C-alpha positions as CSV (number, residue, x, y, z in Angstrom):
1,M,89.7,79.4,25.9
2,G,87.3,77.8,23.4
3,I,89.5,74.9,22.7
4,K,89.9,74.2,26.5
5,M,86.1,74.2,26.9
6,S,85.7,71.7,24.0
7,Y,88.3,69.4,25.4
8,L,86.5,69.4,28.8
9,L,83.1,68.6,27.2
10,D,84.6,65.7,25.3
11,K,86.2,64.3,28.4
12,K,82.8,64.5,30.1
13,I,81.1,62.6,27.4
14,Q,83.7,59.9,27.4
15,R,83.3,59.5,31.1
16,K,79.5,59.1,30.7
17,K,80.0,56.5,28.0
18,I,82.5,54.6,30.2
19,F,80.0,54.7,33.2
20,K,77.2,53.3,31.0
21,I,79.3,50.5,29.9
22,I,80.4,49.7,33.5
23,L,76.8,49.9,34.6
24,G,75.7,47.6,31.8
25,V,78.3,45.0,32.6
26,A,77.4,45.1,36.3
27,V,73.8,44.6,35.5
28,L,74.6,41.6,33.1
29,I,76.8,40.1,35.8
30,I,74.0,40.4,38.3
31,L,71.4,39.0,35.9
32,I,73.7,36.0,35.2
33,Y,74.4,35.4,38.8
34,F,70.9,35.7,40.1
35,R,69.2,34.6,36.9
36,S,67.1,31.6,38.5
37,G,65.3,33.8,41.1
38,I,64.7,36.6,38.7
39,W,63.3,34.3,36.0
40,N,61.2,32.5,38.7
41,G,59.8,35.8,39.9
42,L,58.9,36.9,36.3
43,A,57.4,33.4,35.7
44,S,55.4,33.8,38.9
45,A,54.2,37.2,38.0
46,S,53.2,36.3,34.5
47,Q,51.4,33.2,35.8
48,K,49.4,35.4,38.2
49,F,48.6,37.8,35.4
50,F,47.7,35.2,32.7
51,S,46.2,32.7,35.0
52,P,42.5,34.2,35.0
53,I,42.8,34.5,31.2
54,L,43.8,30.9,30.8
55,I,41.1,29.7,33.1
56,V,38.4,31.7,31.3
57,G,39.7,30.5,28.0
58,N,39.6,26.9,29.1
59,S,36.1,27.2,30.5
60,V,34.9,28.8,27.2
61,G,36.7,26.1,25.2
62,E,35.0,23.4,27.3
63,K,31.6,25.0,26.8
64,F,32.1,25.0,23.0
65,R,33.2,21.5,23.1
66,S,30.1,20.6,25.2
67,F,27.9,22.5,22.8
68,G,29.3,20.7,19.8
69,S,29.0,17.4,21.5
70,Y,25.3,18.2,22.3
71,F,24.5,18.9,18.6
72,V,26.4,15.7,17.6
73,S,24.5,13.7,20.2
74,K,21.1,15.2,19.2
75,N,21.8,14.5,15.5
76,S,22.7,10.9,16.3
77,L,19.5,10.5,18.3
78,Y,17.5,12.0,15.4
79,L,19.0,9.6,13.0
80,E,18.4,6.7,15.3
81,N,14.8,7.9,15.8
82,Q,14.2,8.0,12.1
83,N,15.6,4.5,11.8
84,L,13.3,3.1,14.5
85,Q,10.4,5.0,13.0
86,S,11.0,3.4,9.7
87,K,11.2,0.0,11.2
88,I,7.9,0.7,13.0
89,N,6.2,1.7,9.8
90,E,7.4,-1.4,8.1
91,A,6.2,-3.6,10.9
92,E,2.8,-1.8,10.9
93,A,2.5,-2.2,7.2
94,K,3.3,-5.9,7.5
95,M,0.7,-6.2,10.3
96,L,-2.0,-4.5,8.2
97,N,-1.2,-6.8,5.4
98,Y,-1.4,-9.8,7.7
99,D,-4.8,-8.6,9.1
100,S,-6.0,-8.1,5.5
101,F,-5.1,-11.7,4.5
102,L,-6.6,-13.0,7.9
103,A,-9.8,-11.2,7.3
104,E,-10.0,-12.4,3.7
105,N,-9.2,-15.9,4.8
106,N,-12.0,-15.8,7.5
107,S,-14.4,-14.4,4.9
108,L,-13.6,-17.3,2.5
109,Q,-14.0,-19.9,5.3
110,E,-17.3,-18.3,6.3
111,I,-18.5,-18.5,2.6
112,L,-17.4,-22.1,2.1
113,G,-18.9,-23.0,5.5
114,R,-22.3,-21.8,4.4
115,K,-22.7,-23.3,1.1
116,D,-24.2,-26.7,0.4
117,V,-21.2,-29.1,0.2
118,K,-23.0,-31.1,-2.5
119,A,-23.2,-28.1,-4.7
120,D,-20.7,-27.6,-7.6
121,M,-19.6,-24.0,-7.0
122,V,-16.9,-21.8,-8.6
123,L,-15.3,-19.2,-6.4
124,A,-14.6,-16.0,-8.0
125,A,-13.1,-12.6,-7.1
126,I,-15.0,-9.4,-7.8
127,L,-13.1,-7.2,-10.3
128,G,-15.7,-4.5,-10.8
129,K,-19.0,-3.4,-9.1
130,P,-22.0,-1.5,-10.5
131,N,-20.7,1.9,-9.3
132,Q,-17.3,1.1,-11.0
133,S,-18.6,-0.6,-14.2
134,L,-19.9,1.0,-17.3
135,Y,-22.5,-1.9,-17.6
136,N,-24.0,-1.5,-14.2
137,M,-22.9,-5.1,-13.5
138,L,-20.6,-7.1,-11.5
139,I,-17.3,-8.3,-13.3
140,I,-15.8,-11.4,-11.8
141,D,-12.6,-13.3,-12.7
142,A,-14.1,-16.5,-13.6
143,G,-15.2,-17.4,-17.0
144,L,-15.3,-20.1,-19.7
145,K,-12.0,-21.8,-18.5
146,E,-13.6,-22.3,-15.1
147,G,-16.9,-23.8,-16.6
148,V,-19.0,-20.7,-15.9
149,K,-21.9,-20.2,-18.4
150,V,-24.7,-17.7,-19.2
151,G,-27.6,-18.2,-16.8
152,D,-25.6,-19.5,-13.8
153,V,-26.8,-18.2,-10.4
154,V,-24.3,-16.1,-8.6
155,F,-24.2,-16.4,-4.7
156,A,-22.8,-14.1,-2.1
157,L,-21.8,-15.2,1.5
158,G,-22.3,-18.8,0.4
159,N,-26.0,-19.0,0.1
160,M,-27.5,-15.6,-0.8
161,P,-28.4,-15.4,-4.6
162,I,-27.7,-11.9,-6.0
163,G,-27.8,-12.4,-9.8
164,T,-27.0,-14.4,-12.8
165,I,-24.3,-14.7,-15.4
166,A,-25.2,-12.4,-18.4
167,E,-22.0,-12.8,-20.4
168,T,-18.9,-15.1,-20.3
169,Y,-15.4,-14.6,-21.6
170,S,-12.3,-16.8,-21.4
171,S,-11.3,-15.7,-17.7
172,S,-14.1,-13.3,-16.7
173,S,-17.8,-12.9,-16.7
174,K,-20.5,-10.2,-16.3
175,V,-23.1,-10.6,-13.6
176,I,-26.5,-9.0,-13.8
177,L,-27.9,-8.4,-10.3
178,F,-31.4,-9.1,-9.4
179,S,-31.7,-5.6,-8.0
180,N,-30.7,-3.9,-11.2
181,P,-33.2,-1.2,-12.2
182,G,-36.0,-2.9,-14.3
183,E,-34.6,-6.4,-13.8
184,K,-37.4,-8.9,-13.3
185,T,-37.1,-12.1,-11.3
186,Q,-39.5,-14.8,-10.6
187,V,-39.7,-15.7,-6.8
188,V,-41.9,-17.4,-4.4
189,V,-43.4,-15.6,-1.4
190,G,-42.2,-17.2,1.8
191,D,-44.2,-20.1,3.1
192,K,-47.3,-19.1,1.1
193,N,-46.0,-20.8,-2.0
194,I,-47.2,-18.0,-4.2
195,F,-45.1,-17.2,-7.3
196,M,-44.8,-13.6,-7.9
197,E,-42.4,-11.2,-9.7
198,I,-40.0,-8.7,-8.2
199,V,-38.6,-5.8,-10.1
200,G,-35.1,-4.2,-9.3
201,R,-34.9,-0.7,-8.2
202,G,-31.2,-0.4,-7.8
203,G,-28.9,-0.4,-4.8
204,G,-30.0,-3.9,-3.6
205,N,-33.8,-2.8,-3.5
206,F,-36.9,-4.3,-5.2
207,E,-40.5,-3.7,-5.5
208,M,-43.4,-6.2,-5.8
209,V,-47.0,-5.6,-6.6
210,V,-49.5,-8.2,-5.2
211,P,-53.2,-8.6,-4.8
212,R,-54.7,-7.0,-1.6
213,D,-55.9,-10.2,-0.3
214,L,-52.3,-11.5,-0.1
215,T,-51.3,-10.5,3.3
216,L,-47.7,-9.3,3.6
217,V,-45.9,-8.0,6.6
218,K,-42.5,-6.6,7.2
219,G,-39.9,-9.3,7.4
220,D,-41.6,-11.7,5.0
221,Q,-39.0,-13.3,2.6
222,V,-39.1,-14.0,-1.1
223,V,-37.0,-16.9,-2.4
224,L,-35.8,-18.3,-5.7
225,P,-38.1,-21.2,-7.0
226,G,-36.4,-24.6,-6.3
227,L,-35.8,-27.3,-3.7
228,T,-33.6,-25.0,-1.7
229,P,-35.2,-21.7,-0.4
230,Y,-32.5,-19.2,-1.3
231,V,-33.6,-15.8,0.0
232,V,-33.5,-13.0,-2.6
233,G,-35.3,-10.2,-0.7
234,I,-37.0,-9.3,2.6
235,V,-40.1,-7.1,2.8
236,E,-39.4,-3.8,4.3
237,T,-42.4,-1.6,3.6
238,I,-46.0,-2.0,2.5
239,I,-47.6,0.7,0.4
240,S,-51.4,0.5,0.4
241,D,-54.3,2.5,-0.9
242,P,-57.9,1.3,0.1
243,R,-59.1,2.3,-3.4
244,D,-56.5,0.2,-5.1
245,P,-57.1,-3.7,-5.5
246,F,-53.3,-4.1,-5.3
247,I,-50.6,-3.3,-2.8
248,K,-47.0,-2.5,-3.4
249,A,-44.2,-4.1,-1.3
250,L,-40.8,-2.7,-1.1
251,L,-38.0,-5.2,-0.4
252,A,-34.3,-5.2,0.2
253,S,-31.5,-7.8,-0.5
254,P,-30.0,-9.2,2.6
255,V,-26.6,-8.7,1.0
256,N,-24.7,-5.3,0.6
257,V,-23.0,-5.9,-2.7
258,Q,-20.6,-3.0,-2.1
259,E,-19.1,-4.8,0.8
260,L,-18.4,-8.1,-1.3
261,K,-14.9,-9.2,-2.4
262,F,-15.9,-12.8,-3.5
263,V,-18.9,-14.6,-5.0
264,E,-19.6,-18.1,-6.0
265,V,-21.2,-19.2,-9.3
266,G,-23.6,-22.2,-9.2
267,K,-22.7,-24.5,-12.2
């Protein structure tokens, strides 16, 4: 009885195997026969499933590409702007240099236009001013080679005497200003033809002590003795004490030495 039951069980298992094989073959035949429709359906389903993902991916990718392009474009504009700014700075520097040369040329023309054409003058550039020099003097770039000698008068703006040559070297000279503190200069008081002495107070200023009976007013000029009335100073203030037989006049040079670039030396 046990052997029979075992036999029946084996037969049942074999039938199941045969059925599975037949079923598998049938499915395979159906797939082969209807393969285009099935694959198209699967393709259509997969397309519907993955389409939103692909769209989002493409959109994100496009945005990243646009983002990258924005930075590349911005960097390019920055470099172009830097290049243009450099060219602008170069042009401005050239213009400033041109303006400086133009102003210097106009200054020289003005100086040469004011001086007496018959006078023998040497044009010199100022190398050092009283506030820059240890000697409280002007230093100029003309000397023995140019025929400059001690005692020559130094002019500013073509016809304004400001000092004399104190020392000369091969290619430079020292100029002592009339306004140097304690420097004494003989002058003639305006149209009164009275010889007086002015004393430098520094910074383009002078003082002069004159008798009370010599009437002075603000604006009166003092000039160097000679045929040409070169103005050295202009009266600015009168200091008077009724008990003093003398009055003191404070004068100022018509020239601001600190603004000068060039002078002329009268040989």
